[in-house]
N, C-alpha and C positions, 0 to 999 in steps of 0.2 A: 353780607350787606343787602338790605332790602330797600328799594326806593320808597319815597314818601311824599306827601303833599301837606301844605298848610292852606287853609281855605277860610273864606268868610261866607256865611249864609246870611241873608237879610230878608225882611218881610216887605220892604219897599224902600225907595230912595230916602236916605237919611232916617230910616226907621231902626228897628232893633237889628243888632249885628251879633252874630255868633261866630266865634273863632274855634276851629277844630283842626286836627291832623289825622291823617289816614294813610294806609298803604294802597287803598283802592278808591280813588276819587269818584269814579262813576258809580260804584256800588253805594258808597257812603252818601253821595248827593241824592241818589234815588231814595235811600232810606229817609233822609230828611224831607224830601219833596212829598213822599207818600205818608208822612206822619208815623212811620214805624218806630221812631226813637222817642221815648218819653223824655221829657225835660224841657229845656229852654226853647229849642227850635220848634217843638210841637206846641208849647204854650203860647208862643209869640208868632206862630205862623211863618217862620223863616224858611221859605221854600226856594228862594232865589240864590243861586251861586253867583256871587258878584266879584269874587277875586280868588285866585289861587296861585300858589308857587310850588314848583316841583323841586325835590331834593334827591340826591343820589342815595341818601341814607335816611331811613325812617327815624332813627334816633335824633338826627339833626333837625328834621321836621318837627318832632315833638318838643325839642328844646326851643326852637323858634316859636312854636305855639305858646309855650309857657311865657316867653318873653313878651310876645304880642298881647297876651291877656293882661299884662301889667300896663300897657299903653293907655294913654288918654283916648277917649272916644274920637276927638278931633284928629288924632294921628291915624287912627284906623280909617276914618273917612278920607283923609288925604291919600292914604295908600290905595284905597279903592279908586278914587277919582283920577289918580295919576294914569291908570291903565283903562279905567272903565267909567268915564265921566257921567254917562247916562244910567249907570247901574243896571246895564243889560243883564239878563239871565244868561250866564255862560254855559248852562247845561247843554244847550244844543251844539256848542262847540266841542264839548268833550265826548259826546256820544256819536260823533260822525264816524 
């Protein structure tokens, strides 16, 4: 069993939101921030880690990611703002 994370990247408060899952949150966030990954985050400038949740099992994280991707945008915003109302970049919290 490998641990995993579900996360949201955004380009600004109430801007574009990307949902992803990974086994290495620091590395994956760095890739998004540096524009190393082609696709949605690069096209929309999603460089802010605004929410994440840890899981003991990567498969559980991936399943949660798929469920969240079906959510309405308002639900994602509510999830972010429950824990991060100012949409602070959490990057500096995970690289300590």
